[in-house]
N, C-alpha and C positions, 0 to 999 in steps of 0.2 A: 393342353392335356385333356384326354377324354375322361368321361365319368368312370369308365372301367379302369383306366390307369390309376386315377386318384384312389379308388376303392381298393385296388390291388396293393398299392403302397401301404395303406392303412392295415390291410390283412397281413401283409408280410411283416410289418412292424410288430403286430400282435403275436404272430408265430415266433418271431425272433425272441421276444421277451419271455415266452414260455420255455425256451431252451437255453436260458441263461445269458442271452446276448444283452448288451447294454440297454437297460429299460428306458422307455419313454411312454408318455400317455398320448394315445391317438384314438379318436372316436369320430365316426361318421354318423353317430346317432342311430346306427342300425341295430345295436345289441342293447336293448332296453330291458332290464330286469325289473319289471313293475310298470304299470300303466301311468302315463301322465298326458292326458288328452284334454284336460280342462284348464282354464285360466287361473283358478284359485291356487294359492300357495299350498304345496303338498306338505302335510303334517309329518309324513314319513319320507325321509330322503329316498329318491329313486336312484337305482344303480344303473349307471351308463358306462358300459365297457370297463367295469371294475372299480369305478370311483362313484360315490354317491353324491347327488346334487339336490339342491332345493331350488325350485322354479316358481316364480311369482309373476303373474301375467306373462307366462311363458309355458310352452308345451312342446312335445315332440310330434312334429307333423308327419303324417303317414302318406303312403303312395296314393291313397284315395283323394288327397287334397290337391287338386290340380292347380290351385293358385299359389302353391309353395314353390320356392326355388330350391332345388336339391340336386346332388350329384348321384344319389342312388334312390332308395325307396323312402328314406327318412331324412329330415333335417330338423333343427330346432327353430320354432317360430316364437317371436316375442311381440308384445303389443304395448304401444305407448298409452299410458293412462295418466292424464293430467292431475287427477285427484288421488292417485295411489302410486306406489313404487312399482317398477317393473325390472326384474333382475333374474339372472341365472347364476348360482354360486355353488362352488364345491362345498359339500358338507363334510368332506374327509380330506386328509392330506395326501398329496402326491409326494413320494420320497424322491431323493436324488436331485432336488432343486429344479430350476428351469434355466435352460440355455437360451432357447428361442421359443416364441409362441406364434403360431400362425393359424389362420382359419379362412374360410370363404364366406362372403356376405353379399346380400342383395336385398332390394325392396321386394316384399311379397306382391302377388299380382291378383289379389282379390279386389272387390269394388272399392274405388277411391284410395287404394294404397299408394297409387302413383300420382296423386294430385295433392295440392296443398303443401304444407311444410313437412318434409320427411324427418324421421327420428335421427338422433345422434346417439352413439353408444360409446361409453368410456370403459376400457378394459383395466381392471385393477388386479394387484397381486398382494398376497399376505404371506409372511413367514412366521406368524405367531397364531396359527389356527383361527384366523379371521378376526382377531382382536383389533388390528389396525390394517389399513389398506393403502397401497401406493399406486398411483396411475402408471400405466405401462404404455409406451409408444404414443402414436398420434390418436386423437379422437377419431372414431369411425363415422364418417359422413355418408349417409345413405342416399342423399339427394341425387337423383339422376342415375343411380347404380341399379340397372335393371337386369344385369347378368351377373352370375357369381364371380366375385373379384377377390383376389387373395390379399390379406392383411398380414403383415409380419412385423414382429418387434424382437429385439435382442435384449434379454434381461440379465443373464449371468448371475443368478441368485442361487446360493447353495442351500442345503437343508430341506426340511419339509415345507411345501408351499401349497397355496390354494389360489385359484383365480375366480374372478367375478365379472360378469357382463352387466352393466347398468345403463338403462335408457335414461338420458338426461334431458332431452328436449324433443319437440316435434308436436304435430297436431294430434289431438286425442283420437285414439282408435287406430292409428296407422300401424301396420304390421310389417315385420322384417323377418328375414331368415338368416341363420348361421349354420354352416355345415363344415365337416372335415376339420375339426379342431386337432391340432398337433402341438404337444409340448415336449421339446427335447430335454434330456438331462443336462444339468450343469456340468461343465468340463473346466477344471482348473487350468489357468494359463500356464504355458510352458515356462520353466525357470529361465531367468535372464542370464545369458552366458557372459562370463567375464572376459575382458581382453587378457592377453599374455605378453611375455617378453618385454616388460617395461625397461627402457633404457633412458637414463638422464644424462644430459650433456651440459657442462658449464661452458658457456659461449665466450667466457673471459672478457665480457664487456658489461658485466652487471646483470646479465640475463641468463636463463636456463631454458633448455628445450627438452620436453618429454616426448618419447616416441614409443609406440606399442604395436602389437599385432592384433588386429581386429578379430573378434570371434566369428565362427562360421556363419551365424545369423546375426546381422548387424542390429544393434539396439534401436528400437523404434524411435525413441526420443533423442538419444545421443549419449554424450558422456558428461560427467561432472568431474572437474579436475581441481584439487585443492593443493595449494602451496603454503605450508606453515612452517615456522621455526621448528627444528628437530625436537621431538618429545611432546609437541602439542597435538591434541586430538582435534581434527577440523570440525568446526560447527557449520551449519547450513550456509551461513553468510560467507564462509571461506571458499566456496566452490565457484570456479569459472565454469562456463558451458562450452561444449564443442559439438559439432554436427555428427550424425551417425557415420558419415563417410570419413571423418577425421582419423588420422593415425599419428599426428604430431600436434604439439602445443608449445608455444614460446611465450615467455613473459619476463619482464624486468621488475615487476611489482607483485606484492600480495594483492588479494582481491579488493582490499580496502584502499589500494593506491599507494601503500608504503613501498618505497624502492627497496629492492633486494640489496643487502649490505655486503660490501666486499669482505671476504673471509668468513662469512656466516654460512652455516649448514642448514638446509631445508629438507623437510620430508614432503614428498610429492605423492598424492593419491589419485588414481584414475579409476573411475567407477562407471560401468555401463548402466544406462537407464532405459529400461524397456517400457515401463509404465509408472505412473505415480500411484503410490499406495503400496500396501503389503505385497511382497513378492516381486515388485517391479524393479528392484535395484539389485544388481549383481554385487558380489563381494569385491571391494576395491583391491587393486594391486597397488603396491607401495614400494618406494625406494627413497634414498636421500642423496643429496649432492651439495658440495660446497661451491659457493659462487665467488668468482674473482673478477677484478677489473684490470685490464691491461691498459697501460698509459696510451692516451690518444695522441697520435703523431701530429705535430704542428706544421702549419704552412711556413714557407720561407720566402726570402727575397722580396720583401714588401717594398713597393715603389708607389709614392704618392705624387699626383700631378695636379697642379692648379690649372683649371681650364680657362681662366681669365674671364669667365662669364658668371662668376658667383658660385661655381660648383667645383668639386674635386673628384678625382678618380683614384681609387686604390686598386693595385694589381699585385698578385703574388703567385708564387709557385706552389702547386698543390703537393701534399705529401704522397709517398708511394702508394699508401693505402688511403683512399678517399674517406673522409669522415662520414659515418653512416647517416647522420642527421644533417650536416652541412656546416655553415659558418655563422658566427655572430660577429657583426661589425659595429663598433662604436665610434662616433665622431663627437668629440667634446672639446671645449676651449682648453688650450694648453695649460697643463698643471692640474686639471680636474680628473679625479679617479672615476671611471664610468661605473654607474650602477646598472642593475638588470634592465631598467626601463630605457637605458640609453642605447640598447643594441638593436640594429637592424638584423635581418636574417638573409642568408643566401643559400642556394642549393649546394649539394656536395660537388657538383661538376663546375661550379663557378670559380673563376680566377680573377674577376674584376668586379668593381662596385662603384657606382657614381651617385652622388647626391648633391643637392644645393641647399639642404636644410639639416638641422639636427633631428634626432628621432622624434622630438616633441613638436616638430614643424617650424621651429624658428629658423629663418633664413640665415645662411652663412653671411657674415658681415665683411664688406670690403676692407682689406688691410688687416684683418684679424688672423691669428694663428690657431690651428686646431691640431690636437693629437688624434690619431686614428689607430684603433686596435682591431686586429683580425684574429679570431679565435676559432679553431676547428672544434666541432662538437660531434663526438662519436656516440655518446649516450647521455641521457639525463641521469643525474646522481653523481656521487663521489667517483672520481676517476674518469668521468665521461668527457671532460673538457681538457683540451690541450692548453699549454701555456700560450697566451696571446703574443703575437708579434706586433710591434708598435713603431710609429714614426710620426713626424709632424709636418704641416704644410701651411703656408700663408696664402690666404685667398685674395685675389685681385679681381676687379671688374673693369674690363676695358671700356673706354668711352663709347657710348652708343651714338652712331651717326644720327644727325638731326632728322626728325620725322617731317617729311614734306607735307604742307597743308594743301587742301583742295582750294579751288578758285571759282570765281563767277557764280556765286550763290544767288539763286533766284527763288523767291518765296511767293507762292500764288495762293490767293483766296479762291476756293473752289465754289463759293456761293451756296454751300450746303452744310456749313458748320465745320468744314475741314480745311486744312491747308496742305500744300505740297511744296517741299523744298527740293531743288535740283541744283547740282553743282558739277564742276569739271574736276575729274580725279587728277591727282598729281602724277608725274611721270612714273614714279615708283609707288605702286599701290601700298597702302599701310598694311602691315602683316596681320594685325588683329581686326581692323575694320574702322568703323566710324562711331562716335558718340554724338547723338543729336538731342539737344534740349529745346523745349518749347515752354517759355515762361512769360508771365505778364510783363509788359514793357517796363524796363527799369529794374527788374529783379535780376540778381546775379544767380545763375544756376548752381545748385548743389549737386553732389554726386548722384543723389537719388532722383534728380530731375532728368537724367539722360536715358533716352532710348538707345538701342544698338542697331547697327546695320553692317552687312558684310563688306569685305574689302572691295568687291566688285560693284557695290551699289553706287548709283549716282542720283537717286531720287528717294524721297521718303514722304509718306502721307499719314496724317493723323487727324482725328476729330476730338482728341482728349489730351490733357496733360499726362505726364508719366504716371501720376497718382490716380488716373482714371477720371478726373474732373472734365466734363465736356467743355469744349471751347465755347465762349459766350458770344452771341450775336452782337456785333458792334464793338467788341473789345479788341485791343491791339496787343500783339504778342511779339516778343523777340525770339528769333530762331537762331541757335548756335550749332554749327557743324564742325566737329573736331576729328582729325585723323588720329588713329591710335596704332603706333608701330610696335610698342612693347609696354608692359606694365613697369612702372618705376620711373625714376628721374630720367628725363630726356626722351621718354617714349611717346610723349604726346605732342602733336603739332599745335601751333597757335590756332584757336578756333576762328572760323569766319562767321560773321553774324549779320542778320538783317531783321527787319520787323515787318509785320503785316497786320491789317485789320480784317477781322473775320466777319463775314456777312452770311445771312441765311435767307434764301429766297422763300417767300411764303408759299409759293406753288411748287416747291422742290420735291415734295413727297406726294405722289398721286394715289387716289383711292381705287380699290377693286370695285367691281359691280356685279350685278346679276347673281346674288347669293341664292343657292338652291339647297334645300334640306329635304332628303328623302327618308321616310320611315321604312326600315327593312322588315318591320313586323316581328322582330326577334330581340327586342330590347336594344337595338342599335340603329344608328342613322348613317347615311352617306351625305357629305356636304361638299359642294363645289362652288366656285366663283370665277369671274372673268378678271384676268390681270389687267392693270392699267397700261396705257401706251408705253410709259416709261416704267420698266420693272423696278420695284423697290430693291435697292442693292442688298439689303439684309433680309428680304423676304417678308413674312407676315407674322403677327402675333395673334393667336386665337385663344378663347377660353370657352368652356362649357360649364354652366353653373345652374343651380335651381333658380326658377323665376323669382325675382325680387332680391337676389343676392348680387352684391357689387364685387366683382373680382378684384383682388389686390394686384397692383403693378409692382414688380413683374412676376411675383411668385406664382400667381394662379394662371399665368399665360404660358402657352407653348409656342416656340418659334419654329416655323417651317418655311421652306422655299416652294412647296407644292401649291397647286390651286385646287386640289381635291383631297378629301379625307374619306376613308372607307371604314365601315364597321366601328364607328365611335360608340363605345358602350359604357363609358364612365365619365364622371365629371373630372375637371382638371384642378380642383381645389388642392392647394399645397397642404392644407391642414388635415386632409383626409379625403382622397378620391373615393367616390361611391359609385356602384353600378347604376346605370339608368334603369328605371322601372316603368312598366306600363301604366298609363293613366296619369302620369306626372308631366308637368310643363317645365321646360328648361329654356334658357336663353343662350344663344350662340353669339359671342362677341368676336369681331374681326377688325384689324386695322393694319395698314401698311407700316413697314419698319425700314426707314431709309438710313438713319444714323441716330446716335445718342444725342440728346440735347433738344432744346426748343426747336420746333419745326421739323424734327427728324421723324415724326410719326404722322401717319395719315389720320383722317377722321375715323372715329370708332363707330362700327355698324353693329346693331343689336337685332337679332331675329329670334322670335320665340317659336318653340315647337312642342307638341304634346305627343308622347309615345302611345301607340295602340297597345292593347293587351296581346302578348305573344305567347307561344307555347310554354315558355319558361315560367310564365306567371300563373299558370293554371294548376290546381291541385292534382297531384299525380295519382292515377288509378293503377300504376304499376307497383306491386308490392315486393317483387323479387325477380332477379335475373341470375341464372346459373347454368352451367359453370361459367365463370368470367375470370380469365380469358376462356373462350370456347374453341373447340377444335372440330367436332363433327356435328353436334346438335346444341341448340340453345333453348332452355325452358324459361318461359315468362309466366310468373304468377301474377294474377290480376284481381282487383276487387270487383271489376265488372265481369259479367258473364256473357255479354253480347258486344260485338264490335269487330274492328279490323286491326290486325297488327301488321305493320310494314317495317322492313329492314331498309334503311336509307344510308348511302355513303356520305362522306363529308362534302361532296359536291352538290348534294341535294337529290341525287338520282335514286329512285326507288328500285331496290334489287329484288325483293321478294315480298309477298303479302300472304296472310293467312287469317281466316276467321277465328275468333276466340273460341276455344274448346273448353267450356266450363270455366274454372278459376285457374287452370294451368294449361298452357299451350306450348308444344315442342315443335321447333322449326329446324330443318337441316341447314347447316351453314358450312358443310364440308367443302363446297365448291367456291366459297368466297376467298379472295386473296387476303393475306394477312393485313391487319390494320384496325383502325377505330371506326365503328359504325354506330348509328342511332337506331333505337327501337321506338317507333311511333305508334301509340295506341289511340285509335279514333273510335269514339262512341257517339251516340246520338247528340250528346251535349258537352263533351269534353275532348280535349286532345292532350295526351301525356307523352313525355319524351324521357328516355333514359339512354345510356350508352353501354357498349360492351366492346371488348377487344377480341378479334379473331386471330388465333395463333398462326 
């Protein structure tokens, strides 16, 4: 928008108010009735376009002040004073309230106004002649704003109002400009339109449906719907909610969850809600309806089948009208009346149900007889359940074919603290697989001692018992392998068994060599080593701890299969990892890890290293970076007045450099790709680093 256009709008608004159009207050600070050219607070309020103002550390800047930012010949200039207040406040009321407030703002362009910390301004409003004030909209940040920029806030406050501009922070003496202030009159919101044509339907299943015609303008929030016994006035807690687009609502309960009662009459209220607060609710439409329940049709032709495997199947013929919710099926010992907790559930389309347990999980017993009940469920509440159909069945379990055992068990000591069992599978593989127990010789394995293996397995290796205890060098163990065809009697083959004595070769776990530690100069190190001829089967354990600290096994160690570590920047202490710091000495611990138990770990190597001071350890000379994220320009405020600023990407490549310009330097970043960058400030004796994000 051009300066001419902005001023034209303000002039047209003034002319319109003179001829009885809807009034609003607009000023470009062009029509000043009384001088205000000094910083001191004026003792007599100055008239600016029909409303008087009091200005302290503020004045009306003229066309002769080239450092002011303005759209015409004048604008308001304010100055930050750390030892005094700085404000511009209406000394008289504006009538007709405030709908929106807008103005243009920028930093002035006199000496030093665009360096250092720029002011912040809070806009406040009062509807009691300035006795109390309320903040309006966002705080106005002037940092980096060097062209007039519009600020707008919606207030919607009626009655007489005043506004105030308060400078709340910034370096002493910094100046700013405000121009083209516009305050529109308060406009009451349009009345909330009510829906029409309410129709209530008894669904004859314990529920009701309300339908209505939506108003021409849909309610912004939606609808509140209350269902209450006839004659009751609904309270706030009685209302359901529905979306703005809704035109129907169905329920079988009151809002508190109480089921609608068969034969009872209810009043239904539907109210449009456009906004919360006075005027936001339309007048409810209301009608009443009597709720009835129609009997739920029952299933027929129940047939029960004993599947001879410990399970039963119930099948039935569905009623002509499928039950809306589905079926409840109870299986109980004959002569027992089922309770609510005895019922399984099935979908409305189901016509069969199979189980091998009661609802509580108890297995059906061989030779026992059970009553089965199937009940259609059309709705919850009185009348929603059909009369159950019922029959009984006796359960049998056919003999399970014997489970074939594996053969040819061979147990091998691997010489490294582990054993391997191998066997020949039976002609018919076991359906579930194998149970393998490794126990000290002479011990009978308990259920908790068994590992498991798949049906296709023919080997198994371990270096521990099932409870995790490592196999001991020189000890003898019994190994049991049992095929498992099914759980229960007859499902387990006779185990095959053999024993083995475990040995651990002293040279089984070889050590790494050539440990190299490289200081990266940024509070991190790279570490590498050479793997032994025989790679340790479980990799390596390493720890990084302050010099003189003994790492705890295994909590302070990290397991890795790699032979190099990059950018290690913290200790590995489980009690509290801490960043590495320059000038501190640390110890790197490394050992091979072949297996758990004696002899399973290589010798432990310890290497000390001392970090150099990096850029992260030097006191920062950067006092501020803004805006962050940045889009076109980035301003860096510095404590130093001499030095070089570099923009560096995350690969370490320098993208741009600039000499420091006083205590505030602005660099163009418009050509940078989006992402994270470092700002590096180099002076004669320091290096400081900060980060920013490019949009």
